[in-house]
C-alpha positions, 0 to 999 in steps of 0.5 A: 497458096498466094493467100496462104503466104499472105496470111503467114506473112501477116502473122510474121509481121504481127509477131514482129510488132508484138516483140517491138512492143514487148522490148520497148515495154521492157525498156520502159520498165527497166528505165523506171526501175534504174530511176528508182534504184539510183540512190542517194545513199543506201536507202533508195533513189531520187524520187522526183514523183514522190511527195516525201522530201526525206526521199531525196535527202543525203544520209546523215552520219550517225554521229550527228543524228543519234538520239540526243534528247538527254544530252542536247547540250553535247550534241550541240556542242559536237555539231558546232565543233564540226560546223566550225571546221566546215562540215557541210552536214553539221551546218545543215543539222544545226540549221535544222536544230535551231529551226526546231524542225523537231519537236524536241528541239523547241527549246533551243529555237533560235531564227538568227542562229538557224539562219547563220548555219543555213547561210554557212551550209549554202556557201560551203563548196562541199555542198555544190562541188561536182563529184561526178562530171558527167553532163546531165544534158542526155535524153530528157535531162535525166542523165544523172551527174551522181547520186551524191550530187543529186541529193546535195542539190536537194539539200541545197534547194531546201536550205535556200527555201528555209533561209529565205523564209527565216530572213524574211521574217526578220528586221534589217538589225537581225539580218545584219546579225546573221551576216556578222556572224557568217562573216566572223565564222569564215574569218576563223578559217584563214585563207579558206574562209576569206576566199569564200567571203570574196565569192560571196560578195563577187557578182560574177558568182552565184548568190552564195559563192557557188559558180554562176550556172549552178542550178540551185543558185539560179533557182534562188535568183529567179533565173533560167537555165541560162542564167536569164529569166525566161518567159515561163519563169518571169512570175517567179521571184526566187529567194530574194531574202536569201540572195540579198543577204550579202550585197555584191560589190567589187571593193568587198570582194577585193578586200577579202581576197586581199585578206586571204593573201595576207595569211600567206596562202599562195593560192590565194595570191593566184586567185586575187591576180585572176580577180583583178583580171576578170573585169575591167577597172577591178585593179584600180581598187588596189591602193584603196583596198590595202589601206582598208584591209590594215583596218579590218577586224572581224564583227565579233571578238569571239562568237557572240556570247549570249544567254538563249532561253534554252540555256545552252550558250552558242559556243565558239569552236574556232581553234588557233590555226597556224604557227602564229596562233599557236606560238602566241597562245604558248606565250599565255603561261609565261608572259601574261601575269595571271593576275589579269585573268583573275581580274577579268574572273572577278569582273565576270562574277566567277570569283569574289576576289581576283586570284593571283595564281591559277592554283587559287581557282576551285575546280567548281570556279573553273567549270563555271567559266567553261559553262559560261563559254559553252565549253565542256566542263572538265575543271582544267583551266587551258590557256585558250580559256585564260584568253577567252575570260579576258576577252569576255570581260572586255566585251562586257564592258571591263575597262581593265580587260579592254586595256589588257586585251589591247596590249595582248594584241600589240604584243602577240601574247595569247592572240597573234599581233594585230595592230588595228585590234590593239588600237580598237580596244585601246580606243574602247578603254579610253572611252571608259576613261582609262588614262593608260590607254589615252597615252597608248593612243597618243603614241599611236598618233605621235608615231603613226601606224600605217592604215591604223592610226595616221600620224596626228600630232595635235590628237597626240598632244590632246590625248597625252594632256587628257591622260596626264590630267587623269593621273598618268604621267605622259612619258614613254617610261611610264607606258613601258612600265604599263606594258611591262606589267603585262608582258615580259617582252618590254624588258627583253 
């Protein structure tokens, strides 16, 4: 009987063991299924063990990924429009398009433009701001933040790799071109863009302004999970070309925070105050930065209007932002004589003569300008396109357009008033011998414009004499006549 009880007890133990094994196996299967079903969209999970990188990518909006083989230029314009407005996925898509990762994009391949938009995507906080703040420090490190966080992290990981590869094959001049384009695009986004530029130069953030503990930022810098290179990671160099695109320094970080404040953004003022307190000695840069900020101008007048081999221009999709911009643009029709636009069009080769009225332009001539600017060819000359015509002529060397553009900035016609840019274009026109520009510069030096042109009587006299010898009488009345020709505000 004792033996029978012993056998029964043995069978019970064996049965319990089998049940435990079965439960453990079931839990394991459920865990694998759960990981597989953890989706980054509706198409499957973040499959770390699979070799297909597309398994981890975020789903693209249909409008940005449709077939555009027969409408490539239209598709690029739509992407650029969204990218200029801060769309993370449009920026990634542009980087991919200009990298020619698809065979159908080979004709638009452009490493500089590709690097620009990958850099913009990495600097975009929509790519790293957490959606779900649940900690990932669970068992085995597999507790997910969210499916969307995972796929965005994968996208940024790939963007760092691709940007590093592109920059590593460029000359220093080409890398500077990428940096300037990023600075220009961000400068068109007002306070938000300037704050991003501040983070790009602030050593307390990751390589592209992400939080210092961001996983992709640490990976790019070749650092471990605690931000310090670990023993097993010392051989990893990270993505040094990408990391070094923007050099860290407190002066530039302070400068862009200061420019953000100048847009009137209250949040920017709070952030600049925090910046001053974030490290010892930062506040002492204030006086120097204020003077530098008055002289600061973006790297380009508008996005580089180049003629790539594809024939699809790099359109500038920035738009007037804020009341000041809208008001300045509204003054174009009433206060800028159209003859100045007409002369710019003649200089650009759009017309043979300089039309004095917009009605003298044919629909085909307007479409020619729109094609040059990368705008949709609608055959209607907008106020913005009038401004762009003068800017394009000035950038391409027309001293007359440079003089007009300088006065537009000085008076706030078509563009918000900006004395630093006005002085810059007076200076460019003066270099080409414009006596009117020389006299205007003499007035700057005679009166002194804080931060733009310090008072310098000797320089003022020299410029006035030079202007007179060039045939322009050095008198305030003559200068007013030049300004009145461009702006009616001088007669008010």
